[in-house]
DSSP file (Angstrom, degrees, kcal/mol; ACC not computed):
  #  RESIDUE AA STRUCTURE BP1 BP2  ACC     N-H-->O    O-->H-N    N-H-->O    O-->H-N    TCO  KAPPA ALPHA  PHI   PSI    X-CA   Y-CA   Z-CA
    1    1 A M              0   0    0      0, 0.0     2,-0.1     0, 0.0    38,-0.0   0.000 360.0 360.0 360.0 131.7  252.7  351.9  151.5
    2    2 A A        -     0   0    0      1,-0.1    40,-0.3    40,-0.0    39,-0.2  -0.351 360.0-102.7 -75.0 154.0  249.0  352.1  150.4
    3    3 A Y        -     0   0    0     38,-3.6    40,-0.1     1,-0.1    -1,-0.1  -0.306  37.7-105.2 -69.1 157.7  247.9  352.1  146.8
    4    4 A S     >  -     0   0    0      1,-0.1     4,-2.4    38,-0.0     5,-0.2  -0.312  37.7 -99.5 -73.9 168.6  246.8  355.4  145.2
    5    5 A Q  H  > S+     0   0    0      1,-0.2     4,-2.3     2,-0.2     5,-0.2   0.899 124.5  50.4 -58.2 -42.4  243.1  356.0  144.5
    6    6 A S  H  > S+     0   0    0      1,-0.2     4,-2.1     2,-0.2    -1,-0.2   0.885 110.6  48.8 -67.7 -37.0  243.4  354.9  140.9
    7    7 A K  H  > S+     0   0    0      2,-0.2     4,-2.5     1,-0.2    -1,-0.2   0.885 109.6  52.5 -68.0 -36.9  245.2  351.7  141.8
    8    8 A T  H  X S+     0   0    0     -4,-2.4     4,-2.4     2,-0.2    -2,-0.2   0.912 109.7  48.9 -63.0 -41.5  242.5  350.9  144.4
    9    9 A E  H  X S+     0   0    0     -4,-2.3     4,-2.6     2,-0.2    -2,-0.2   0.888 109.9  52.0 -64.1 -38.8  239.9  351.4  141.7
   10   10 A N  H  X S+     0   0    0     -4,-2.1     4,-2.6     2,-0.2    -2,-0.2   0.904 108.9  50.4 -63.5 -40.8  241.9  349.1  139.5
   11   11 A V  H  X S+     0   0    0     -4,-2.5     4,-2.8     2,-0.2     5,-0.2   0.936 111.0  49.2 -60.4 -46.8  242.0  346.5  142.2
   12   12 A A  H  X S+     0   0    0     -4,-2.4     4,-2.2     1,-0.2    -2,-0.2   0.926 113.9  44.9 -59.5 -46.6  238.2  346.8  142.7
   13   13 A N  H  X S+     0   0    0     -4,-2.6     4,-2.2     2,-0.2    -1,-0.2   0.873 113.0  51.0 -68.1 -36.8  237.5  346.4  139.0
   14   14 A H  H  X S+     0   0    0     -4,-2.6     4,-2.5     2,-0.2    -2,-0.2   0.939 112.2  46.2 -65.0 -46.6  239.9  343.5  138.6
   15   15 A L  H  X S+     0   0    0     -4,-2.8     4,-2.4     1,-0.2    -2,-0.2   0.887 111.4  52.9 -63.3 -38.1  238.3  341.6  141.5
   16   16 A K  H  X S+     0   0    0     -4,-2.2     4,-2.8    -5,-0.2    -1,-0.2   0.922 110.2  47.4 -62.3 -44.4  234.9  342.4  140.1
   17   17 A M  H  X S+     0   0    0     -4,-2.2     4,-2.1     2,-0.2     6,-0.2   0.923 112.6  48.6 -64.6 -43.9  235.9  340.9  136.8
   18   18 A R  H  <>S+     0   0    0     -4,-2.5     5,-2.4     1,-0.2     6,-0.9   0.887 113.2  48.7 -62.7 -38.5  237.4  337.8  138.4
   19   19 A F  H ><5S+     0   0    0     -4,-2.4     3,-1.0     1,-0.2    -2,-0.2   0.924 111.1  49.2 -66.1 -45.5  234.3  337.4  140.5
   20   20 A M  H 3<5S+     0   0    0     -4,-2.8    -2,-0.2     1,-0.3    -1,-0.2   0.850 109.8  51.9 -63.7 -34.6  232.0  337.8  137.5
   21   21 A E  T 3<5S-     0   0    0     -4,-2.1    -1,-0.3    -5,-0.2    -2,-0.2   0.597 114.9-118.1 -77.1 -11.0  234.0  335.2  135.5
   22   22 A G  T < 5S+     0   0    0     -3,-1.0    -3,-0.2    -4,-0.5    -2,-0.1   0.645  79.2 124.8  82.9  15.2  233.7  332.8  138.4
   23   23 A N  S   <S+     0   0    0     -5,-2.4     2,-0.3    -6,-0.2    -4,-0.2   0.725  75.7  24.9 -79.7 -22.1  237.5  332.6  139.0
   24   24 A V  S    S-     0   0    0     -6,-0.9     2,-0.2    -9,-0.1    -2,-0.2  -0.972  75.6-129.3-138.9 154.1  237.1  333.6  142.7
   25   25 A E    >>  -     0   0    0     -2,-0.3     4,-1.5     1,-0.1     3,-0.5  -0.630  32.5-106.2 -98.4 162.5  234.4  333.4  145.3
   26   26 A G  H 3> S+     0   0    0      1,-0.3     4,-1.8    -2,-0.2     3,-0.3   0.884 118.8  51.7 -56.3 -44.5  233.2  336.2  147.4
   27   27 A H  H 3> S+     0   0    0      1,-0.2     4,-2.2     2,-0.2    -1,-0.3   0.825 105.4  57.0 -65.9 -29.6  234.9  335.0  150.6
   28   28 A E  H <> S+     0   0    0     -3,-0.5     4,-2.3     2,-0.2    -1,-0.2   0.858 105.1  51.7 -67.6 -34.7  238.2  334.7  148.7
   29   29 A I  H  X S+     0   0    0     -4,-1.5     4,-2.6    -3,-0.3    -2,-0.2   0.915 108.6  50.8 -65.6 -43.0  237.9  338.4  147.8
   30   30 A V  H  X S+     0   0    0     -4,-1.8     4,-2.6     2,-0.2     5,-0.2   0.922 110.4  49.2 -61.3 -44.0  237.4  339.3  151.4
   31   31 A V  H  X S+     0   0    0     -4,-2.2     4,-2.4     1,-0.2    -1,-0.2   0.921 111.2  50.0 -61.5 -43.8  240.4  337.3  152.5
   32   32 A A  H  X S+     0   0    0     -4,-2.3     4,-2.2     1,-0.2    -2,-0.2   0.917 111.7  47.9 -61.0 -43.0  242.5  339.0  149.8
   33   33 A L  H  X S+     0   0    0     -4,-2.6     4,-2.2     2,-0.2    -2,-0.2   0.903 110.8  50.4 -66.5 -40.8  241.3  342.4  150.9
   34   34 A I  H  X S+     0   0    0     -4,-2.6     4,-2.5     1,-0.2    -1,-0.2   0.906 110.8  50.3 -63.1 -40.2  242.1  341.6  154.6
   35   35 A S  H  X S+     0   0    0     -4,-2.4     4,-2.0    -5,-0.2    -2,-0.2   0.896 109.2  51.2 -63.1 -40.0  245.5  340.5  153.6
   36   36 A M  H  <>S+     0   0    0     -4,-2.2     5,-3.1     2,-0.2     6,-1.1   0.872 110.0  49.6 -66.7 -36.6  246.1  343.7  151.6
   37   37 A V  H ><5S+     0   0    0     -4,-2.2     3,-1.6     3,-0.2    -2,-0.2   0.944 111.7  48.0 -65.0 -46.8  245.0  345.8  154.7
   38   38 A K  H 3<5S+     0   0    0     -4,-2.5    -2,-0.2     1,-0.3    -1,-0.2   0.836 111.1  50.6 -64.5 -32.2  247.4  343.8  156.9
   39   39 A A  T 3<5S-     0   0    0     -4,-2.0    -1,-0.3    -5,-0.2    -2,-0.2   0.410 115.0-120.4 -83.8   2.2  250.2  344.3  154.3
   40   40 A E  T < 5S+     0   0    0     -3,-1.6    -3,-0.2     2,-0.2    -2,-0.1   0.816  79.0 123.7  61.7  34.6  249.4  348.0  154.3
   41   41 A K  S   <S+     0   0    0     -5,-3.1   -38,-3.6     1,-0.2     2,-0.3   0.761  79.9  16.9 -89.3 -31.6  248.6  348.0  150.6
   42   42 A I  S    S-     0   0    0     -6,-1.1     2,-0.2   -40,-0.3    -1,-0.2  -0.928  84.4-112.2-133.4 161.3  245.1  349.4  151.1
   43   43 A E    >   -     0   0    0     -2,-0.3     3,-1.9   -40,-0.1     4,-0.5  -0.620  27.9-116.4 -90.2 153.5  243.5  351.2  154.1
   44   44 A L  G >> S+     0   0    0      1,-0.3     3,-1.4    -2,-0.2     4,-0.6   0.858 114.8  60.3 -56.8 -37.2  240.7  349.6  156.0
   45   45 A D  G 34 S+     0   0    0      1,-0.3    -1,-0.3     2,-0.2     0, 0.0   0.575  97.6  61.1 -71.5  -6.2  238.3  352.3  155.0
   46   46 A E  G <> S+     0   0    0     -3,-1.9     4,-1.8     2,-0.1    -1,-0.3   0.611  86.2  76.5 -89.5 -14.5  238.9  351.3  151.3
   47   47 A V  H <> S+     0   0    0     -3,-1.4     4,-2.8    -4,-0.5     5,-0.2   0.935  90.8  51.3 -64.7 -47.6  237.6  347.8  151.8
   48   48 A A  H  X S+     0   0    0     -4,-0.6     4,-2.5     1,-0.2    -1,-0.2   0.931 110.5  47.5 -59.9 -48.2  233.9  348.7  151.9
   49   49 A P  H  > S+     0   0    0      0, 0.0     4,-2.0     0, 0.0    -1,-0.2   0.885 112.5  50.6 -61.3 -35.7  234.0  350.7  148.6
   50   50 A I  H  X S+     0   0    0     -4,-1.8     4,-2.7     2,-0.2    -2,-0.2   0.940 111.3  47.7 -65.1 -45.4  235.9  347.8  146.9
   51   51 A L  H  X S+     0   0    0     -4,-2.8     4,-2.6     1,-0.2     6,-0.2   0.880 109.0  54.5 -62.8 -37.3  233.3  345.3  148.1
   52   52 A Q  H  <>S+     0   0    0     -4,-2.5     5,-3.1    -5,-0.2     6,-0.3   0.900 110.4  46.6 -62.7 -39.7  230.5  347.5  146.9
   53   53 A T  H ><5S+     0   0    0     -4,-2.0     3,-1.3     3,-0.2    -2,-0.2   0.951 114.1  46.7 -65.0 -49.3  232.1  347.6  143.5
   54   54 A V  H 3<5S+     0   0    0     -4,-2.7    -2,-0.2     1,-0.3    -1,-0.2   0.890 117.6  42.1 -61.1 -41.5  232.7  343.9  143.3
   55   55 A F  T ><5S-     0   0    0     -4,-2.6     3,-1.9    -5,-0.2    -1,-0.3   0.086 112.0-112.9-100.4  23.4  229.2  343.0  144.6
   56   56 A F  T < 5 -     0   0    0     -3,-1.3    -3,-0.2     1,-0.3    -4,-0.1   0.840  69.6 -61.8  53.8  39.8  227.3  345.6  142.5
   57   57 A E  T 3 <S+     0   0    0     -5,-3.1    -1,-0.3    -6,-0.2    -5,-0.1   0.735  98.3 142.9  61.5  23.5  226.2  347.6  145.5
   58   58 A Q    X>  -     0   0    0     -3,-1.9     4,-1.7    -6,-0.3     3,-0.6  -0.841  37.3-164.8 -99.6 104.3  224.3  344.6  146.8
   59   59 A P  H 3> S+     0   0    0      0, 0.0     4,-2.9     0, 0.0     5,-0.2   0.814  86.3  61.6 -58.6 -31.3  224.6  344.4  150.6
   60   60 A Q  H 3> S+     0   0    0      1,-0.2     4,-2.3     2,-0.2     5,-0.2   0.914 105.3  46.5 -63.1 -42.1  223.3  340.8  150.7
   61   61 A G  H <> S+     0   0    0     -3,-0.6     4,-2.1    -6,-0.2    -1,-0.2   0.905 113.5  48.6 -65.6 -42.1  226.2  339.6  148.6
   62   62 A I  H  X S+     0   0    0     -4,-1.7     4,-2.6     2,-0.2    -2,-0.2   0.934 111.8  49.5 -62.9 -46.4  228.7  341.6  150.7
   63   63 A L  H  X S+     0   0    0     -4,-2.9     4,-2.7     1,-0.2    -2,-0.2   0.906 110.3  49.7 -61.8 -43.9  227.2  340.2  153.9
   64   64 A L  H  X S+     0   0    0     -4,-2.3     4,-2.4     2,-0.2     5,-0.2   0.917 112.3  47.8 -61.8 -43.0  227.3  336.6  152.7
   65   65 A A  H  X S+     0   0    0     -4,-2.1     4,-2.5     1,-0.2    -2,-0.2   0.912 113.2  48.2 -64.6 -42.1  230.9  336.9  151.7
   66   66 A L  H  X S+     0   0    0     -4,-2.6     4,-2.5     2,-0.2    -2,-0.2   0.911 111.9  49.3 -64.2 -42.9  231.9  338.5  155.0
   67   67 A K  H  X S+     0   0    0     -4,-2.7     4,-1.2     2,-0.2    -2,-0.2   0.930 113.6  45.2 -62.7 -46.1  230.1  335.8  157.0
   68   68 A K  H  X S+     0   0    0     -4,-2.4     4,-0.7     1,-0.2     3,-0.4   0.925 114.1  49.0 -65.7 -43.2  231.7  333.0  155.1
   69   69 A A  H >X S+     0   0    0     -4,-2.5     4,-2.0     1,-0.2     3,-1.1   0.901 107.8  54.8 -62.5 -40.3  235.2  334.6  155.3
   70   70 A S  H 3< S+     0   0    0     -4,-2.5    -1,-0.2     1,-0.3    -2,-0.2   0.791 107.0  50.9 -66.3 -26.1  234.8  335.2  159.0
   71   71 A S  H 3< S+     0   0    0     -4,-1.2    -1,-0.3    -3,-0.4    -2,-0.2   0.626 117.5  39.5 -83.3 -12.3  234.0  331.5  159.6
   72   72 A L  H << S+     0   0    0     -3,-1.1     2,-0.3    -4,-0.7    -2,-0.2   0.674 106.4  60.9-109.1 -22.1  237.1  330.4  157.6
   73   73 A I     <  +     0   0    0     -4,-2.0     2,-0.3    -5,-0.1     3,-0.0  -0.719  44.3 170.1-116.8 159.4  239.9  332.8  158.5
   74   74 A D     >  -     0   0    0     -2,-0.3     4,-1.9    -3,-0.0     3,-0.4  -0.902  53.4 -87.8-147.8 176.8  242.0  334.0  161.4
   75   75 A D  H  > S+     0   0    0     -2,-0.3     4,-2.8     1,-0.2     5,-0.2   0.854 124.1  58.1 -59.4 -35.6  245.1  336.1  161.9
   76   76 A Q  H  > S+     0   0    0      1,-0.2     4,-2.2     2,-0.2    -1,-0.2   0.901 105.4  49.7 -63.2 -40.6  247.3  333.1  161.5
   77   77 A L  H  > S+     0   0    0     -3,-0.4     4,-2.4     2,-0.2    -1,-0.2   0.928 111.6  48.3 -63.3 -44.6  245.9  332.4  158.1
   78   78 A I  H  X S+     0   0    0     -4,-1.9     4,-2.6     1,-0.2    -2,-0.2   0.926 111.5  49.9 -62.0 -44.9  246.4  336.0  157.0
   79   79 A D  H  X S+     0   0    0     -4,-2.8     4,-2.2     1,-0.2    -1,-0.2   0.889 110.4  50.9 -60.4 -39.1  250.0  335.9  158.3
   80   80 A S  H  X S+     0   0    0     -4,-2.2     4,-2.3     2,-0.2    -1,-0.2   0.910 109.8  49.5 -65.5 -42.7  250.6  332.7  156.5
   81   81 A I  H  X S+     0   0    0     -4,-2.4     4,-2.2     1,-0.2    -2,-0.2   0.933 112.1  48.0 -61.1 -46.8  249.3  334.2  153.2
   82   82 A L  H  X S+     0   0    0     -4,-2.6     4,-2.0     1,-0.2    -1,-0.2   0.880 109.9  52.5 -64.0 -37.9  251.5  337.2  153.6
   83   83 A Q  H  X S+     0   0    0     -4,-2.2     4,-0.8     1,-0.2    -1,-0.2   0.920 109.7  48.8 -63.4 -43.9  254.5  335.1  154.3
   84   84 A E  H >< S+     0   0    0     -4,-2.3     3,-0.7     1,-0.2    -2,-0.2   0.893 111.1  50.3 -62.7 -40.2  254.0  333.0  151.2
   85   85 A V  H 3< S+     0   0    0     -4,-2.2    -1,-0.2     1,-0.2    -2,-0.2   0.878 110.2  50.3 -65.6 -37.9  253.6  336.2  149.1
   86   86 A N  H 3<        0   0    0     -4,-2.0    -1,-0.2     1,-0.2    -2,-0.2   0.579 360.0 360.0 -79.3  -9.8  256.8  337.7  150.5
   87   87 A E    <<        0   0    0     -4,-0.8    -1,-0.2    -3,-0.7    -2,-0.1   0.475 360.0 360.0 -80.3 360.0  258.9  334.5  149.8
């Protein structure tokens, strides 16, 4: 079941704060969001607005995070993450 709009906004703001504090890197946020889509917690069309919030509407930051994440992840990694979370 997908999150409500307010929960999605809370996720975006939480990720933004963690990113600003240096607790997570951009590509880690992308991996988390992809995992959330696959787990049906958020819809795919919610990913872009969340990334825009996290990266202060800066397309360059979003693109760099997407490029790095795409070079590091595959479906098997996402499945592994979801399995660990569900255990």
